[in-house]
C-alpha atoms as a printed R data frame, in Angstrom:
   type eleno elety resid chain resno       x       y        z
1  ATOM     1    CA   UNK     A     1 233.721 134.674 -174.175
2  ATOM     2    CA   UNK     A     2 232.327 136.066 -170.947
3  ATOM     3    CA   UNK     A     3 231.863 133.974 -167.811
4  ATOM     4    CA   UNK     A     4 230.166 134.952 -164.603
5  ATOM     5    CA   UNK     A     5 233.009 135.904 -162.220
6  ATOM     6    CA   UNK     A     6 232.321 132.946 -159.902
7  ATOM     7    CA   UNK     A     7 232.295 130.514 -162.841
8  ATOM     8    CA   UNK     A     8 235.525 132.021 -164.147
9  ATOM     9    CA   UNK     A     9 237.126 131.615 -160.723
10 ATOM    10    CA   UNK     A    10 236.041 127.962 -160.594
11 ATOM    11    CA   UNK     A    11 237.471 127.423 -164.067
12 ATOM    12    CA   UNK     A    12 240.782 129.003 -163.059
13 ATOM    13    CA   UNK     A    13 240.951 126.783 -159.981
14 ATOM    14    CA   UNK     A    14 240.094 123.635 -161.935
15 ATOM    15    CA   UNK     A    15 242.600 124.605 -164.593
16 ATOM    16    CA   UNK     A    16 245.348 124.989 -161.996
17 ATOM    17    CA   UNK     A    17 244.385 121.790 -160.159
18 ATOM    18    CA   UNK     A    18 244.396 119.711 -163.345
19 ATOM    19    CA   UNK     A    19 247.378 121.501 -164.914
20 ATOM    20    CA   UNK     A    20 245.317 122.214 -168.027
21 ATOM    21    CA   UNK     A    21 244.373 125.462 -169.677
22 ATOM    22    CA   UNK     A    22 240.957 127.011 -169.144
23 ATOM    23    CA   UNK     A    23 240.420 126.533 -172.871
24 ATOM    24    CA   UNK     A    24 241.049 122.778 -172.551
25 ATOM    25    CA   UNK     A    25 238.649 122.505 -169.594
26 ATOM    26    CA   UNK     A    26 235.910 124.417 -171.428
27 ATOM    27    CA   UNK     A    27 236.450 122.520 -174.696
28 ATOM    28    CA   UNK     A    28 236.125 119.188 -172.890
29 ATOM    29    CA   UNK     A    29 232.905 120.309 -171.185
30 ATOM    30    CA   UNK     A    30 231.427 121.496 -174.489
31 ATOM    31    CA   UNK     A    31 232.397 118.243 -176.236
32 ATOM    32    CA   UNK     A    32 230.745 116.200 -173.474
33 ATOM    33    CA   UNK     A    33 227.599 118.304 -173.716
34 ATOM    34    CA   UNK     A    34 227.447 117.910 -177.495
35 ATOM    35    CA   UNK     A    35 228.012 114.146 -177.188
36 ATOM    36    CA   UNK     A    36 225.044 113.950 -174.798
37 ATOM    37    CA   UNK     A    37 222.950 115.894 -177.313
38 ATOM    38    CA   UNK     A    38 223.981 113.467 -180.065
39 ATOM    39    CA   UNK     A    39 222.995 110.508 -177.862
40 ATOM    40    CA   UNK     A    40 219.619 112.123 -177.151
41 ATOM    41    CA   UNK     A    41 218.989 112.747 -180.852
42 ATOM    42    CA   UNK     A    42 219.891 109.147 -181.686
43 ATOM    43    CA   UNK     A    43 217.451 107.918 -179.026
44 ATOM    44    CA   UNK     A    44 214.699 110.121 -180.460
45 ATOM    45    CA   UNK     A    45 215.411 108.810 -183.956
46 ATOM    46    CA   UNK     A    46 215.333 105.184 -182.801
47 ATOM    47    CA   UNK     A    47 211.922 105.717 -181.182
48 ATOM    48    CA   UNK     A    48 210.391 107.853 -183.950
49 ATOM    49    CA   UNK     A    49 208.207 105.002 -185.219
50 ATOM    50    CA   UNK     A    50 206.710 104.195 -181.818
51 ATOM    51    CA   UNK     A    51 203.062 105.140 -181.463
52 ATOM    52    CA   UNK     A    52 202.215 108.234 -179.469
53 ATOM    53    CA   UNK     A    53 200.510 107.545 -176.157
54 ATOM    54    CA   UNK     A    54 197.682 109.633 -174.767
55 ATOM    55    CA   UNK     A    55 198.789 110.958 -171.388
56 ATOM    56    CA   UNK     A    56 195.329 110.673 -169.846
57 ATOM    57    CA   UNK     A    57 195.035 107.025 -170.867
58 ATOM    58    CA   UNK     A    58 198.466 106.186 -169.453
59 ATOM    59    CA   UNK     A    59 197.669 107.817 -166.105
60 ATOM    60    CA   UNK     A    60 194.291 106.078 -165.899
61 ATOM    61    CA   UNK     A    61 195.894 102.722 -166.727
62 ATOM    62    CA   UNK     A    62 198.517 103.234 -164.020
63 ATOM    63    CA   UNK     A    63 195.798 104.062 -161.507
64 ATOM    64    CA   UNK     A    64 193.750 101.001 -162.569
65 ATOM    65    CA   UNK     A    65 196.777  98.765 -162.013
66 ATOM    66    CA   UNK     A    66 197.456 100.311 -158.612
67 ATOM    67    CA   UNK     A    67 200.780 101.831 -159.651
68 ATOM    68    CA   UNK     A    68 199.761 105.325 -158.564
């Protein structure tokens, strides 16, 4: 895997500071990113049955109510 030299330097420093391997630091970051993706997909699934809103109507309604 190739990292930009500055990113690689930051990883080496974090690895040394936390007494963990670069591989462990990267694996944790990837796992966190994938967990966020899973949460996003679950949120999309839970809202799949909601009706679609017309953007123009929403903006006009906000303006009518003095919100924008």
